[in-house]
Each structure stands twice: as C-alpha cells, then as structure tokens.
C-alpha positions as CSV (number, residue, x, y, z in Angstrom):
1,M,-24.7,-2.2,-0.4
2,S,-23.1,0.0,2.3
3,E,-20.5,2.5,1.3
4,K,-17.8,0.4,2.7
5,Q,-18.9,-2.6,0.6
6,K,-19.0,-0.5,-2.5
7,M,-15.6,0.8,-1.7
8,L,-14.1,-2.7,-1.3
9,A,-15.9,-3.9,-4.4
10,G,-14.3,-1.2,-6.5
11,D,-17.5,0.6,-7.1
12,M,-18.0,4.4,-6.8
13,Y,-18.6,5.2,-3.1
14,Q,-19.0,8.2,-0.9
15,P,-15.9,8.7,1.4
16,A,-17.9,11.0,3.6
17,D,-20.0,8.1,4.8
18,P,-20.1,8.2,8.7
19,E,-18.9,4.5,9.0
20,L,-15.9,5.2,6.7
21,M,-15.1,8.5,8.5
22,R,-15.1,6.6,11.8
23,L,-12.8,3.9,10.5
24,R,-10.4,6.5,9.0
25,Q,-10.4,8.4,12.4
26,H,-9.6,5.2,14.3
27,C,-6.7,4.5,11.8
28,R,-5.4,8.1,12.3
29,L,-5.5,7.9,16.0
30,T,-3.7,4.5,15.9
31,L,-1.1,5.9,13.6
32,E,-0.5,8.9,16.0
33,T,0.3,6.3,18.7
34,F,2.5,4.2,16.4
35,N,4.4,7.2,15.0
36,R,5.2,8.4,18.5
37,T,6.3,5.0,19.9
38,S,9.9,4.8,20.5
39,H,12.1,2.7,18.2
40,A,13.5,1.3,21.4
41,E,10.2,-0.5,21.7
42,P,10.1,-2.7,18.5
43,D,7.7,-5.2,19.9
44,K,5.2,-2.6,20.9
45,R,5.5,-0.9,17.5
46,A,4.9,-4.3,15.7
47,D,2.0,-5.0,18.0
48,I,0.3,-1.8,17.1
49,L,0.7,-2.5,13.3
50,R,-0.7,-6.0,13.9
51,S,-3.8,-4.5,15.5
52,L,-4.1,-2.1,12.6
53,F,-3.4,-4.2,9.5
54,G,-5.7,-6.8,8.2
55,T,-3.1,-9.6,8.4
56,T,0.7,-9.8,9.0
57,G,3.5,-12.2,9.1
58,N,5.4,-12.7,12.5
59,H,8.2,-10.3,11.5
60,L,7.4,-6.8,10.3
61,Y,9.1,-3.5,10.7
62,V,7.8,0.0,9.6
63,E,9.7,3.2,10.1
64,S,8.0,6.4,11.2
65,V,6.3,8.4,9.8
66,F,3.9,5.8,8.3
67,S,0.5,6.8,6.9
68,C,-2.5,4.9,5.6
69,D,-6.2,5.3,5.2
70,Y,-7.7,2.4,7.0
71,G,-5.0,-0.1,7.8
72,E,-7.4,-3.1,7.9
73,N,-7.2,-3.3,4.1
74,I,-3.4,-3.9,4.3
75,H,-2.2,-7.5,4.3
76,V,1.6,-8.1,4.5
77,G,3.6,-11.4,4.5
78,E,6.6,-12.5,6.5
79,N,9.6,-10.1,6.8
80,F,7.8,-6.9,5.7
81,Y,9.9,-3.7,5.9
82,A,8.8,-0.1,5.0
83,N,11.3,2.7,5.4
84,F,10.6,6.4,6.3
85,G,7.7,8.2,4.9
86,C,5.7,5.3,3.4
87,V,2.1,6.1,2.4
88,I,-0.4,3.4,1.6
89,L,-3.9,4.6,0.6
90,D,-5.6,1.3,1.4
91,V,-9.1,2.2,0.2
92,A,-9.0,-1.2,-1.7
93,E,-7.0,-4.2,-0.5
94,V,-3.2,-4.1,-0.6
95,R,-1.6,-7.5,-0.5
96,V,2.1,-7.9,0.0
97,G,4.0,-11.1,-0.2
98,D,6.8,-12.5,1.9
99,N,10.2,-10.7,2.1
100,C,9.2,-7.4,0.6
101,M,10.9,-4.1,1.2
102,L,9.8,-0.6,0.6
103,A,12.5,2.2,0.4
104,P,11.9,5.6,1.8
105,Q,8.9,7.6,0.6
106,V,7.2,4.9,-1.3
107,G,3.5,5.6,-2.3
108,I,1.1,2.8,-2.8
109,Y,-2.2,4.3,-3.9
110,T,-5.4,2.1,-4.5
111,A,-7.6,5.3,-4.5
112,S,-8.7,6.9,-7.6
113,H,-11.1,9.5,-8.9
114,P,-13.4,9.9,-12.0
115,L,-11.9,11.6,-15.0
116,D,-15.0,13.5,-15.8
117,P,-14.9,16.8,-13.7
118,V,-18.6,16.8,-12.8
119,A,-18.4,13.2,-11.5
120,R,-15.1,14.0,-9.7
121,N,-16.6,17.1,-8.1
122,S,-19.4,14.9,-6.6
123,G,-16.9,13.8,-4.0
124,R,-17.4,10.2,-4.9
125,E,-14.4,8.0,-5.7
126,F,-13.4,4.4,-6.4
127,A,-10.4,2.1,-5.8
128,K,-8.6,-0.8,-7.3
129,P,-6.5,-3.4,-5.3
130,I,-2.7,-3.7,-5.5
131,R,-0.8,-6.9,-5.1
132,F,3.0,-7.7,-4.7
133,G,4.4,-11.2,-5.1
134,D,7.2,-12.4,-2.7
135,N,10.6,-10.9,-2.7
136,C,9.6,-7.4,-4.1
137,W,11.8,-4.4,-3.6
138,I,10.3,-1.1,-4.3
139,G,12.9,1.8,-4.6
140,G,12.8,5.2,-2.9
141,M,10.0,7.6,-4.0
142,A,8.5,5.0,-6.3
143,V,4.7,5.2,-6.9
144,I,2.4,2.2,-7.4
145,N,-0.9,3.2,-8.9
146,P,-4.3,1.6,-8.5
147,G,-4.9,-1.8,-9.8
148,V,-1.2,-2.9,-10.2
149,T,-0.1,-6.4,-9.6
150,L,3.7,-7.2,-9.4
151,G,4.9,-10.7,-9.7
152,K,7.5,-12.4,-7.5
153,N,11.1,-11.1,-7.4
154,V,10.3,-7.6,-8.9
155,V,12.6,-4.6,-8.3
156,V,11.2,-1.2,-9.0
157,A,13.8,1.4,-9.4
158,S,13.7,4.7,-7.4
159,G,11.4,7.4,-8.6
160,S,9.5,5.0,-10.9
161,V,5.8,5.3,-11.5
162,V,4.1,1.9,-12.0
163,T,0.9,2.3,-13.9
164,K,0.3,-1.3,-15.1
165,S,0.9,-4.9,-13.9
166,F,4.1,-6.9,-14.5
167,G,5.0,-10.5,-14.1
168,D,7.9,-12.2,-12.2
169,N,11.7,-11.6,-12.1
170,L,11.9,-8.1,-13.5
171,V,13.5,-4.8,-12.9
172,L,11.3,-1.8,-13.7
173,A,12.2,1.8,-14.1
174,G,10.9,5.0,-15.5
175,N,7.7,7.1,-15.7
176,P,5.7,5.2,-16.8
177,A,7.7,2.2,-15.5
178,R,8.9,-0.4,-18.1
179,V,11.0,-3.5,-18.0
180,I,14.7,-2.7,-18.1
181,K,16.1,-6.0,-17.1
182,R,15.1,-9.6,-16.5
183,I,16.3,-11.3,-13.3
184,E,17.7,-14.8,-13.7
185,S,16.0,-16.9,-11.0
186,R,18.0,-19.3,-8.9
187,P,16.8,-22.8,-8.3
C-alpha cells in the first residue's frame, strides 16, 4: 500500500512521503490563491473551493482565512458555510451534510498521533474520519476530534471539544462535550 492509501485507511503512515508532500503543497498554493481572492468575487472563490474539495453542493461559502491539509478529502453538501479562521485537518475523509454552518475558528481534526512517545517521535501518524449529518451548526472555537460522527440537527456550543460521536437532534456543550438539550424535531 502507498502512504496515501495507508493514510486514508486509518493506518499508520509517513506524512513525509513525497506524494503526500506534493499534495499538501498543491493544497497550500491553492489556499493562498483562495485566501487572497476578493470577497467581491464570490463565484471565483466558490470555484476555487470546488476545485480543491473532493465534492461540494452547488452553494458553498467559506470566509478567509481558511486552512486545510489536502482539500480533496473534504466533502460538503448543499449550503455549506464556514466562518473566519476555520481549520480542517483532512488527513482522513471529512463528510459534511446539507445546510451545515461552522462559526468562527472551528477546528475539525482527523489527524492523530500515537500515545507512545517512541512511536510518536517516529514521525508516523494516523487519522480517523469525521462526519456531520444535515443541519449541523458548530459554534465558535469548537473542536471536533478524530473519529467523531454527529447526527442530523446537532448544535455544538461555542468552545466545546467533541471527543465522541452523538446521534440526531442534540445540543452539545462542554469539554468534553456532552448532551445538554434534546431538540424537538418538526415534521
């Protein structure tokens, strides 16, 4: 298996692999262009994101400054919005449903490192995918950790750190995030 295949499979991989380094360099150059493109050119900005992301809906808007590792592992649905300072470490796949909003400075981190210091110092790492159902709203400065799946209609309060998966129709808050309210769904 290539290092990229290992990475996407969630296995330990070497991020210094030349192919992965080229892909990250391409992403960073594309992000430089995106982050310098005027907000007076929303169609151009959206086209840059469509060329970078794996898949998108027709309507998406991301404020600058936006950062990610590869871009191609990010899949967003219709009406995706990310506010200022969003960081998505898309070492593994990030799948976001329709009508999802990210407040300022949200961090979505699929990347992880071994707990053992000898293994960690080897430079190898691994990743776990992250998924959001439709209609999720992630509050400012919230962090979504590797391997988390959020169901539909989930609201994550500002400053929360989500370390495990949750089902539908919930408000989450805290560090680590926990359910503070259930949302009554409408027919």
